[in-house]
C-alpha positions, 0 to 999 in steps of 0.5 A: 498711557497704559498702566504697567502692572507688576506682582506686588506680593510674592506668592500671592495674586496681587498686582499693582500699578500707579500713574498720575498720582493714582494707585491701582491694585488687582487681586484674585479671589475665590470662595475657597482655597488659598489667598483672598476669599470672595466671589471668584474673579479679579477685583480691581480697585484704585485710590489717590496716592498720598490721601487718607481715603480707602480704595474704591472698587472699579466698576464691573469688579470682579472680572473673569480675566486679568486682562478685563480687570487691567482694561477696566483700570486703564479706562478708569485712569482715562476717566480720572485724567480727563476729569 
């Protein structure tokens, strides 16, 4: 099943999706300007729902495009579902 991301915070570059008790978030960061600061790109992370652990960065983050970040999240979901 493919994740369906939606903008989670109005007027900010934050998208979220969840499936199989796992939440995914993609944010956009840049070294300067409004929003999140950091290395330029789309940072993807995941965490199990209903747990006390923090988010875990998806390998390869930050990505150059949203599509790459979304694909990496879908790949990570497949890894998590197949144990």
